[in-house]
N, C-alpha and C positions, 0 to 999 in steps of 0.2 A: 504494500500500500504506500502511496506517496507520503512523504513526510511534510508536515505543515511548516510554512515559512511566513514570517510577518512581512507585509508590504510596508514600505516607508509611508507614514501618514495614515495608515489604516490599521484597524484593530482586527479585521477579518483575515485569517490565515489563508494562503493559497497552497495548493498541492503541487509539489515538485515530483515528477516521475522518478522512480527508483528502478533498479535493475528488475527485469521480469522475474516473476516467481516461478519456481520449477513446476512443471505440469504434474498433476497427481497420477499415480499409477492407475492404468485402466483396470476396472473390475473384471475379473475373469469368471465366466460361467462355469460352474462345476456340477455336472450331472452324470449319472451312470450311463455308459454307452457312447459317450462323445470323446472318449480318450482317443488320441491319435489325430484328432481335429483341433481341439483346444490346445493352444501352445505351438501349433505347427506354423511354419512360414508359408508363403505363397507357393514356393517351389514344391514343398512336400504335399500341399493340397492339390496342386496340378497333377502330381504323380498318382495320387489316390483317386481323383475324380475325373481327370482329363480336362479338356478345354471348357472353360466356364461359359455360360450363356451370357453373363454380364461380368465385366471387370471394370469397376468404377473407383477412381481415386479422388478423394476430396480432402485437401490439406494433407495431413500426415496419416489419414485413415484410408483404408481400402476395403471395398466390398466385392466379394466374389459370389456369384450365383450359379449354382449347378442345378440342372433339371433332368428329370427322367419321367417315365410313365407314372411312377408312384407319387412323386413329390418334387417340390422345388426347395432347395437348401440355400439360405443366405448365410455367408460366413463373413464376419467383420474382423478386420485385422487392425491393430494399433501398435505403434512402437512402444517399447518399455520407456518409463520415465527417464531412465538413464541413457536413452538413445539406443540406436541399433535397428535391426531388421524388424519390421512389423510382424506381429504374431497374432494368430486367431484368439480372440477373447470371448466371442459370443457367436451363437448360431441360432437361426430361426428356421423352422420347417413348416411347409403348408402344402395342401393339395393344389395341383395346377388347375384343376377343373373349377374350383369355387373359392380358393384362397383360405379355406378353413385350416386352422392349426392341426398339425399331425405330430406324432411322437418324433422327437429329434433323432433319437438313437435308431429308430426303425427306418427313418428316411436316409440317414447316413449309410446304414447297412444296405438298403435297396440300391442306392447310387453306387456303392462300391461293387455290387454284384453285376451291374449292367455291362 
């Protein structure tokens, strides 16, 4: 947070920018059946699932979407707070037909089998 500084002739402090604060560590989803996905980098995910339907980068975050007959899987990758290669921290799974949520682990397994 900027530190207050007094302006000459004024009693109201102004804020002077300070060094940027470190980014907090991304929260990592932990559920049974998603091992091998959570914590993986993009190259490992491409080896597991093949070519993504969507590969979107926004700032330092990345989203990979894989799809098959059974489901669509969105995998979100963020770099560690200490820097380095983005890693998968969260996954969402849904049916392609109507967008309803499906079991993440079952979707991962189905996409690995195709």
